[in-house]
C-alpha positions as CSV (number, residue, x, y, z in Angstrom):
1,M,-15.6,79.7,55.1
2,E,-18.0,81.2,57.5
3,L,-15.2,83.4,58.7
4,L,-14.8,84.6,55.2
5,E,-18.4,85.5,54.8
6,T,-18.4,87.3,58.1
7,L,-15.5,89.3,57.0
8,H,-17.1,89.8,53.7
9,I,-14.2,88.3,51.8
10,D,-14.9,86.6,48.5
11,E,-13.3,83.2,47.7
12,T,-11.7,84.5,44.7
13,I,-9.2,86.4,46.8
14,F,-7.3,83.2,47.4
15,F,-6.9,82.8,43.7
16,Y,-5.7,86.4,43.4
17,I,-3.2,85.7,46.2
18,L,-2.0,82.5,44.5
19,N,-1.8,84.3,41.2
20,F,0.2,87.1,42.7
21,I,2.7,84.7,44.4
22,G,3.0,82.7,41.2
23,L,3.5,85.8,39.2
24,A,6.1,87.2,41.7
25,V,8.0,83.9,41.5
26,I,7.9,83.8,37.7
27,L,8.9,87.5,37.4
28,R,11.7,86.9,39.9
29,I,13.0,84.0,37.7
30,I,12.4,85.5,34.3
31,L,12.9,89.2,34.8
32,Y,14.5,90.1,38.1
33,R,17.6,87.7,37.9
34,P,18.5,88.7,34.3
35,L,17.9,92.3,35.2
36,M,20.2,92.0,38.2
37,R,22.9,90.3,36.1
38,T,22.7,93.0,33.5
39,L,22.9,95.7,36.2
40,K,25.8,93.8,37.8
41,K,27.6,93.7,34.5
42,R,27.0,97.3,33.9
43,E,28.3,98.1,37.4
44,D,31.4,96.1,36.7
45,R,32.0,97.9,33.4
46,I,31.6,101.2,35.1
47,E,34.0,100.1,37.9
48,K,36.5,99.0,35.3
49,G,36.1,102.3,33.5
50,L,36.7,104.2,36.7
51,Q,39.7,102.1,37.4
52,L,41.0,102.6,33.9
53,T,40.4,106.4,34.2
54,E,42.3,106.4,37.5
55,Q,45.2,104.5,35.9
56,V,45.2,106.9,33.0
57,E,45.2,109.9,35.3
58,D,48.1,108.3,37.3
59,K,50.0,107.7,34.1
60,M,49.3,111.3,33.0
61,K,50.6,112.6,36.3
62,K,53.7,110.5,36.0
63,I,54.3,111.6,32.5
64,E,53.8,115.2,33.6
65,E,56.2,114.8,36.5
66,D,58.8,113.2,34.1
67,Y,58.3,116.0,31.7
68,E,58.8,118.6,34.5
69,E,61.9,116.7,35.7
70,K,63.3,116.6,32.2
71,M,62.6,120.2,31.6
72,K,64.4,121.2,34.9
73,A,67.3,118.9,33.9
74,A,67.5,120.5,30.5
75,E,67.3,124.0,31.9
76,S,70.0,123.2,34.4
77,K,72.2,121.7,31.7
78,S,71.6,124.7,29.4
79,Q,72.5,127.0,32.3
80,E,75.6,125.0,32.9
81,I,76.6,125.2,29.3
82,I,76.0,129.0,29.3
83,E,78.1,129.4,32.4
84,K,80.9,127.2,30.9
85,A,80.8,129.3,27.7
86,F,81.1,132.5,29.7
87,E,84.0,131.1,31.7
88,Q,85.8,130.0,28.5
89,S,85.1,133.4,26.9
90,K,86.5,135.1,30.0
91,K,89.6,132.9,29.9
92,L,90.1,133.5,26.2
93,R,89.7,137.3,26.8
94,E,92.3,137.2,29.6
95,Q,94.7,135.2,27.4
96,E,94.2,137.7,24.6
97,L,94.7,140.6,26.9
98,R,97.9,139.0,28.4
99,K,99.2,138.4,24.8
100,A,98.4,141.9,23.8
101,Q,100.2,143.2,26.9
102,E,103.2,141.0,26.2
103,D,103.3,142.2,22.6
104,A,103.0,145.8,23.7
105,Q,105.8,145.3,26.3
106,E,108.0,143.7,23.6
107,I,107.3,146.6,21.3
108,I,108.2,149.1,24.0
109,T,111.4,147.2,24.9
110,K,112.5,147.1,21.2
111,A,111.7,150.8,20.9
112,E,113.7,151.6,24.1
113,K,116.6,149.6,22.8
114,R,116.3,151.3,19.4
115,M,116.2,154.7,21.1
116,E,119.3,153.8,23.2
117,Q,121.1,152.7,20.0
118,D,120.1,155.8,18.2
119,K,121.1,157.9,21.2
120,E,124.6,156.3,21.2
121,K,124.9,156.7,17.5
122,I,123.9,160.4,17.7
123,K,126.2,160.8,20.7
124,N,129.1,159.3,18.7
125,E,128.2,161.5,15.6
126,V,128.1,164.6,17.9
127,K,131.4,163.7,19.4
128,Q,132.9,163.2,15.9
129,E,131.5,166.5,14.7
130,M,132.5,168.3,17.9
131,G,136.0,166.8,17.5
132,E,136.2,168.0,14.0
133,I,134.9,171.5,15.0
134,I,137.3,171.6,18.0
135,G,140.1,170.3,15.8
136,T,139.4,173.1,13.3
137,A,139.2,175.7,16.0
138,V,142.4,174.4,17.7
139,K,144.1,174.5,14.4
140,K,143.3,178.1,14.0
141,F,144.5,178.9,17.5
142,V,147.5,176.6,17.6
143,S,150.3,176.7,15.3
144,E,151.1,174.0,12.9
145,E,153.8,172.7,15.2
146,V,151.4,170.5,17.1
147,S,151.5,167.0,15.8
148,E,148.6,164.9,14.7
149,K,148.8,162.8,17.8
150,G,148.7,165.9,20.0
151,K,145.7,167.2,18.1
152,Q,143.8,163.9,18.7
153,E,144.6,164.0,22.4
154,L,143.4,167.5,22.6
155,V,140.2,166.7,20.8
156,D,139.5,163.7,23.0
157,K,140.1,165.6,26.1
158,T,137.8,168.4,25.0
159,I,135.1,165.9,24.1
160,D,135.5,164.2,27.5
161,D,135.1,167.5,29.2
162,L,131.9,168.1,27.4
């Protein structure tokens, strides 16, 4: 105690120190541990929230990638359908063109055939008329002694010469 007096320390300081240590122990048990548990729970909730947020972001990225992939597939399929439609349209147009050409050729062939028939008919009519004209002309020049058979031969020969 003499040391305490030489240092000018009061005896009550030991009681303060004991009170401080006791209070520190009590505060550690009553306040610090529950506070640390509460902080740990809060930290765990925040960590779970961050993990959940990360999972949601991953799912959103995956959904976005799936969406992009589906959009590309849909675009590709629509392009394929359009190309197929153009191809079918082209084939149909070519078929219609061929049919129209075939029909036109058939009409031309029929017209040529008809013209040939009309030409032959006109030729025969002209021969007939020429024969009659020549026959009449020959009658005038030739006497009536020439027989019908001779007249016909004369007409045919004249027509052939024409």
